[in-house]
Backbone as JSON, one array per atom type, in Angstrom:
{
  "sequence": "QVVLVESGGGLARPGGSLELSCIASGDSSSAYAMGWFRQAPGKEREFVATINWKESNIYYSDSVKGRFTISRDKAKSTLYLHMTSLSPDDTAVYYCAARSAGSVAATTTAISYRFWGQGTQVTVSS",
  "N": [[230.72, 92.78, -84.09], [231.72, 96.17, -84.16], [233.06, 98.88, -82.45], [233.56, 102.29, -82.78], [235.55, 105.1, -82.06], [236.12, 108.43, -82.47], [238.64, 111.01, -82.36], [240.58, 114.04, -81.88], [239.7, 116.23, -83.29], [239.08, 119.78, -83.69], [239.86, 123.3, -83.53], [241.28, 124.96, -86.28], [243.46, 127.09, -88.15], [243.17, 128.56, -91.45], [245.19, 126.85, -93.77], [246.44, 125.41, -91.85], [247.05, 122.38, -89.88], [245.69, 119.2, -88.83], [245.3, 116.12, -87.03], [243.26, 113.37, -87.1], [242.03, 110.67, -85.14], [240.88, 107.3, -84.88], [239.74, 104.9, -82.86], [239.26, 101.48, -82.82], [237.19, 98.96, -81.42], [236.01, 95.81, -80.09], [235.13, 93.54, -82.5], [237.72, 93.8, -83.61], [239.75, 92.26, -84.57], [239.06, 91.11, -86.91], [239.08, 91.17, -90.53], [238.63, 94.08, -92.38], [237.67, 96.85, -94.43], [238.16, 100.42, -94.03], [237.05, 103.85, -93.56], [236.84, 107.46, -93.93], [234.4, 109.97, -93.45], [232.57, 113.05, -93.85], [230.44, 115.68, -92.59], [229.1, 118.68, -93.3], [227.53, 121.68, -91.97], [224.11, 121.77, -92.8], [224.47, 120.21, -95.04], [224.79, 117.12, -96.92], [226.17, 114.01, -95.77], [229.45, 113.29, -96.79], [231.91, 111.53, -98.72], [235.33, 111.11, -97.77], [237.89, 109.75, -97.48], [239.32, 106.46, -97.97], [240.53, 103.19, -97.08], [241.78, 100.0, -97.87], [241.84, 96.63, -96.43], [244.4, 95.42, -96.73], [245.88, 97.63, -97.12], [246.64, 98.4, -99.61], [245.12, 99.72, -101.41], [244.0, 102.92, -101.7], [241.8, 105.64, -101.56], [240.76, 108.97, -102.3], [238.58, 111.79, -101.94], [238.12, 114.25, -104.51], [238.3, 116.8, -103.48], [239.97, 116.69, -101.28], [242.25, 115.4, -102.0], [245.73, 115.12, -102.12], [246.05, 116.74, -99.95], [245.07, 115.52, -97.63], [245.8, 112.57, -95.7], [245.2, 109.2, -95.33], [245.58, 106.53, -93.03], [246.37, 103.46, -91.3], [246.88, 101.72, -88.23], [247.15, 98.63, -87.47], [248.01, 97.13, -85.3], [247.47, 98.78, -83.18], [244.82, 99.1, -83.51], [243.79, 101.37, -84.81], [242.66, 104.02, -86.85], [243.71, 106.67, -88.93], [243.53, 110.12, -89.93], [245.33, 112.38, -91.47], [245.43, 115.76, -91.85], [246.2, 118.46, -93.9], [246.98, 121.81, -95.05], [244.53, 123.1, -94.55], [241.26, 124.43, -95.16], [238.46, 126.74, -94.86], [236.36, 125.36, -96.07], [236.69, 122.79, -95.27], [235.52, 122.52, -92.86], [233.56, 120.63, -90.74], [231.72, 117.86, -89.28], [233.55, 115.06, -88.64], [233.54, 111.64, -89.43], [234.52, 108.33, -88.67], [234.45, 105.12, -90.22], [233.63, 101.64, -90.51], [233.65, 98.71, -92.48], [231.67, 95.68, -92.69], [232.72, 92.59, -91.11], [235.06, 90.82, -93.01], [234.62, 92.26, -95.32], [236.75, 93.54, -97.25], [237.49, 95.31, -99.24], [238.15, 98.64, -100.31], [235.84, 101.36, -100.36], [233.85, 104.08, -101.59], [231.31, 104.8, -100.88], [228.86, 105.63, -98.47], [226.87, 103.86, -97.67], [228.01, 101.42, -97.82], [229.33, 100.93, -95.52], [229.22, 99.53, -92.29], [229.59, 100.1, -89.56], [229.86, 102.96, -87.46], [231.48, 105.84, -86.06], [231.03, 108.33, -83.42], [231.61, 110.83, -84.3], [233.72, 113.73, -84.8], [234.32, 117.15, -84.3], [235.57, 119.39, -86.68], [236.82, 122.52, -87.18], [237.59, 125.13, -89.29], [238.82, 128.23, -89.4], [239.47, 131.71, -89.82]],
  "CA": [[230.39, 94.17, -83.8], [232.86, 97.06, -84.03], [232.77, 100.18, -81.87], [234.53, 103.26, -83.26], [235.57, 106.35, -81.32], [236.99, 109.42, -83.09], [239.19, 112.08, -81.55], [241.56, 114.85, -82.57], [239.12, 117.4, -83.92], [239.28, 121.05, -83.01], [239.93, 124.52, -84.33], [242.5, 125.19, -87.02], [243.46, 128.23, -89.05], [243.41, 128.19, -92.85], [246.57, 126.47, -94.02], [246.94, 124.62, -90.74], [246.97, 120.92, -89.93], [245.12, 118.44, -87.73], [245.27, 114.68, -87.24], [242.16, 112.67, -86.47], [242.25, 109.26, -84.82], [239.67, 106.5, -84.66], [240.1, 103.65, -82.21], [238.25, 100.44, -83.0], [237.14, 97.91, -80.41], [235.05, 94.77, -80.42], [235.65, 92.57, -83.44], [238.8, 94.49, -84.32], [240.69, 91.29, -85.11], [238.58, 90.71, -88.22], [239.55, 91.95, -91.66], [237.62, 94.95, -92.95], [238.12, 98.15, -94.9], [237.69, 101.54, -93.23], [237.02, 105.1, -94.27], [236.46, 108.7, -93.28], [233.37, 110.78, -94.07], [232.34, 114.29, -93.12], [229.17, 116.33, -92.82], [229.1, 120.11, -93.0], [226.19, 122.17, -91.63], [223.16, 121.9, -93.89], [224.84, 119.41, -96.19], [224.77, 115.67, -96.77], [227.44, 113.38, -95.43], [230.21, 113.03, -97.99], [233.11, 110.71, -98.64], [236.61, 111.81, -97.65], [239.0, 108.86, -97.79], [239.1, 105.07, -97.59], [241.7, 102.33, -97.19], [241.39, 98.61, -97.77], [242.46, 95.89, -95.34], [245.82, 95.21, -96.99], [246.49, 98.95, -97.27], [247.16, 98.47, -100.97], [244.23, 100.59, -102.17], [243.59, 104.12, -100.98], [241.08, 106.58, -102.41], [240.41, 110.24, -101.69], [237.72, 112.67, -102.71], [238.89, 115.24, -105.24], [238.46, 118.01, -102.69], [241.01, 116.54, -100.25], [243.4, 114.72, -102.59], [246.95, 115.9, -102.05], [246.1, 117.46, -98.69], [244.77, 114.59, -96.53], [246.4, 111.25, -95.79], [244.58, 108.18, -94.5], [246.46, 105.43, -92.69], [245.86, 102.66, -90.19], [247.82, 100.94, -87.44], [246.36, 97.48, -87.05], [248.46, 96.7, -83.97], [246.8, 99.66, -82.23], [243.41, 99.16, -83.91], [243.52, 102.79, -84.97], [242.62, 104.64, -88.17], [244.12, 108.06, -88.85], [243.37, 111.03, -91.05], [246.2, 113.53, -91.31], [244.91, 116.81, -92.69], [247.07, 119.62, -94.06], [246.48, 122.87, -95.93], [243.1, 123.18, -94.26], [240.52, 125.6, -95.57], [237.13, 126.78, -94.24], [235.51, 124.36, -96.7], [236.9, 121.52, -94.58], [234.76, 122.54, -91.61], [232.52, 119.6, -90.73], [231.89, 116.77, -88.33], [234.21, 113.96, -89.32], [233.18, 110.32, -88.94], [235.2, 107.16, -89.19], [233.51, 104.04, -90.49], [234.19, 100.34, -90.81], [232.77, 97.77, -93.17], [231.43, 94.46, -91.93], [233.81, 91.63, -91.11], [235.26, 90.14, -94.27], [234.51, 93.22, -96.42], [238.11, 94.07, -97.22], [237.72, 96.27, -100.32], [237.85, 100.04, -100.07], [234.69, 101.87, -101.09], [233.6, 105.5, -101.34], [229.89, 105.03, -100.58], [228.56, 105.49, -97.06], [226.0, 102.72, -97.43], [228.84, 100.22, -97.8], [229.93, 100.82, -94.19], [228.26, 99.04, -91.3], [229.82, 100.68, -88.24], [230.21, 104.38, -87.48], [231.81, 106.52, -84.82], [230.12, 109.4, -83.02], [232.02, 112.04, -84.99], [234.54, 114.73, -84.12], [234.15, 118.42, -84.99], [236.73, 120.11, -87.21], [236.45, 123.87, -87.58], [238.69, 125.88, -89.89], [238.36, 129.61, -89.43], [240.45, 132.75, -89.59]],
  "C": [[231.67, 94.97, -83.59], [232.39, 98.4, -83.48], [233.9, 101.13, -82.25], [234.41, 104.56, -82.48], [236.59, 107.29, -81.95], [237.5, 110.43, -82.06], [240.15, 112.9, -82.4], [241.01, 116.07, -83.27], [239.37, 118.65, -83.1], [239.29, 122.2, -83.97], [241.29, 124.65, -84.99], [242.35, 126.43, -87.88], [243.64, 127.77, -90.48], [244.89, 127.95, -93.1], [247.17, 125.6, -92.94], [246.72, 123.13, -90.93], [246.31, 120.35, -88.68], [245.25, 116.96, -88.06], [244.14, 114.08, -86.43], [242.53, 111.22, -86.23], [240.92, 108.58, -84.59], [240.1, 105.15, -84.11], [238.95, 102.67, -82.34], [238.34, 99.4, -81.89], [236.04, 96.93, -80.78], [235.7, 93.75, -81.33], [236.76, 93.18, -84.29], [239.83, 93.54, -84.91], [240.29, 90.81, -86.5], [239.11, 91.64, -89.3], [238.41, 92.78, -92.25], [238.24, 96.26, -93.4], [237.53, 99.25, -94.01], [237.73, 102.82, -94.06], [236.68, 106.27, -93.37], [235.41, 109.42, -94.11], [233.22, 112.06, -93.26], [230.98, 114.87, -93.5], [229.22, 117.77, -92.35], [227.68, 120.56, -92.68], [225.3, 122.35, -92.85], [223.47, 121.08, -95.12], [224.77, 117.92, -95.88], [226.15, 115.16, -96.39], [228.16, 113.0, -96.72], [231.48, 112.23, -97.72], [234.35, 111.57, -98.56], [237.76, 110.91, -98.11], [238.67, 107.44, -97.35], [240.37, 104.27, -97.83], [241.25, 100.88, -97.02], [242.19, 97.89, -96.69], [243.97, 95.73, -95.52], [246.59, 96.51, -97.17], [247.16, 99.12, -98.64], [246.31, 99.36, -101.88], [243.73, 101.72, -101.29], [242.94, 105.08, -101.95], [240.71, 107.82, -101.62], [239.4, 110.97, -102.57], [238.6, 113.71, -103.4], [239.19, 116.47, -104.39], [239.57, 117.91, -101.66], [242.28, 115.89, -100.79], [244.62, 115.64, -102.6], [247.12, 116.66, -100.75], [245.9, 116.54, -97.48], [245.45, 113.26, -96.78], [245.71, 110.31, -94.82], [245.57, 107.06, -94.24], [245.84, 104.64, -91.54], [247.0, 101.9, -89.53], [247.03, 99.78, -86.86], [246.75, 96.99, -85.66], [247.77, 97.52, -82.88], [245.31, 99.8, -82.5], [242.96, 100.6, -84.12], [243.61, 103.22, -86.43], [242.94, 106.12, -88.01], [243.72, 108.83, -90.1], [244.21, 112.26, -90.76], [245.79, 114.59, -92.33], [245.87, 118.0, -92.7], [246.42, 120.61, -95.01], [244.97, 123.04, -95.77], [242.51, 124.5, -94.72], [239.16, 125.61, -94.88], [236.16, 125.76, -94.82], [235.65, 122.98, -96.06], [236.15, 121.45, -93.27], [233.59, 121.57, -91.68], [232.71, 118.71, -89.53], [232.45, 115.6, -89.12], [233.9, 112.64, -88.64], [234.09, 109.26, -89.51], [234.19, 106.04, -89.32], [234.25, 102.77, -90.82], [233.18, 99.48, -91.53], [232.59, 96.54, -92.3], [232.61, 93.51, -92.05], [233.88, 90.88, -92.43], [235.13, 91.04, -95.48], [235.8, 94.02, -96.47], [238.38, 95.15, -98.26], [237.34, 97.68, -99.91], [236.67, 100.48, -100.91], [234.4, 103.3, -100.66], [232.17, 105.8, -100.93], [229.58, 104.72, -99.13], [227.74, 104.25, -96.75], [226.78, 101.42, -97.36], [229.46, 99.97, -96.43], [228.88, 100.47, -93.15], [228.38, 99.75, -89.96], [230.35, 102.1, -88.35], [230.55, 104.9, -86.1], [230.84, 107.65, -84.55], [230.44, 110.73, -83.69], [232.87, 112.96, -84.13], [234.52, 116.01, -84.95], [235.5, 118.99, -85.42], [236.23, 121.47, -87.7], [237.69, 124.6, -88.09], [238.2, 127.3, -90.1], [239.52, 130.56, -89.17], [239.89, 133.86, -88.7]]
}
């Protein structure tokens, strides 16, 4: 079992930056891929970024590619999402997710992730 807690959300102006963090606890010593998803008001949850266990494969949605950076610090059991050049379209609740133990490959589909955090709100407004 893995428990995920996101933090770092808040209000940003268009063109600004934010960094989200996700601390994992429980079976954090196991190998598993992780990812970030987001859900805007009235919309379905969508993929943002993912990283495999060895950190050799990273994928981003087309809407955030070149602006967001996903990374992980295994020693601190923490996943990060560094966001730059933010726009109002980035406004959403952001969720971190972890696959089950032993699922090391990165994936863009939400159903592939077993554990989810509670979410952190990101609002981009002028």
